[in-house]
C-alpha positions in Angstrom: 29.6 4.5 6.1 26.1 3.9 4.9 23.2 2.5 6.9 21.1 -0.1 5.1 17.7 1.1 4.6 15.0 -0.1 7.0 12.4 -2.5 5.5 9.4 -1.0 4.2 6.4 -1.3 6.4 2.7 -1.9 5.8 0.5 1.5 5.4 -2.4 -0.5 7.2 -0.6 -2.2 10.2 2.7 -0.9 10.2 4.3 -4.1 10.3 7.4 -4.9 7.7 6.2 -5.8 4.5 8.6 -7.0 1.7 8.5 -7.5 -1.9 7.2 -11.2 -1.4 4.1 -10.5 0.9 3.0 -7.0 -0.3 1.9 -4.9 -3.3 1.8 -1.2 -4.0 -1.7 0.6 -3.8 -2.9 2.3 -7.1 -4.2 5.3 -5.1 -1.8 6.2 -2.4 1.1 4.4 -4.0 2.2 2.9 -0.3 3.0 -0.6 0.4 0.4 -3.1 2.2 0.4 -6.7 2.8 -1.2 -8.8 0.3 -0.7 -12.7 0.1 0.5 -13.0 -3.6 -0.1 -16.9 -3.5 -3.4 -18.7 -2.5 -1.5 -21.9 -1.8 0.5 -20.3 1.0 -0.9 -18.2 4.1 -0.4 -14.6 4.2 -1.8 -11.3 5.7 -4.2 -9.2 3.7 -4.6 -5.4 4.4 -6.1 -4.6 0.8 -7.4 -6.3 -2.1 -6.2 -7.2 -5.8 -8.7 -7.4 -8.9 -8.6 -7.6 -12.4 -9.8 -4.3 -14.2 -12.1 -5.3 -16.8 -11.8 -2.2 -19.1 -7.9 -2.6 -19.3 -7.4 -6.3 -18.3 -4.6 -5.4 -15.9 -4.4 -6.2 -12.0 -5.4 -3.3 -9.7 -4.2 -2.9 -6.1 -5.8 -1.4 -3.2 -5.1 -1.0 0.5 -8.1 -1.1 2.9 -7.9 2.7 3.9 -7.8 3.6 0.1 -10.6 1.3 -0.5 -13.1 2.8 2.4 -12.4 6.2 1.3 -9.5 7.5 3.8 -7.1 10.0 2.4 -3.6 8.8 2.3 -1.1 9.9 5.1 -0.6 13.7 5.1 -2.8 14.5 2.5 -5.0 16.5 4.5 -2.0 18.7 5.9 -1.2 22.0 3.9 1.7 21.6 1.7 5.1 23.1 2.2 5.5 26.4 1.5 1.8 27.3 1.7 0.4 30.3 3.9 -1.5 29.1 6.8 
């Protein structure tokens, strides 16, 4: 018997964040809350903007936008000697 996957959580606040109320950060690759529609209430734990050079949307969570490293990035990788 397989168990259902837990819902994804927001990198910033740790609350559940599904496809309808979140985005994936272009820097760390983790999910964060983002109000995808302006006509509906929603929580924002990051930003979205248009990249002028590529004409594409870019998504950034608040920690990445403030220069914080992704979780675990400051830890040594597995197999590295201490």
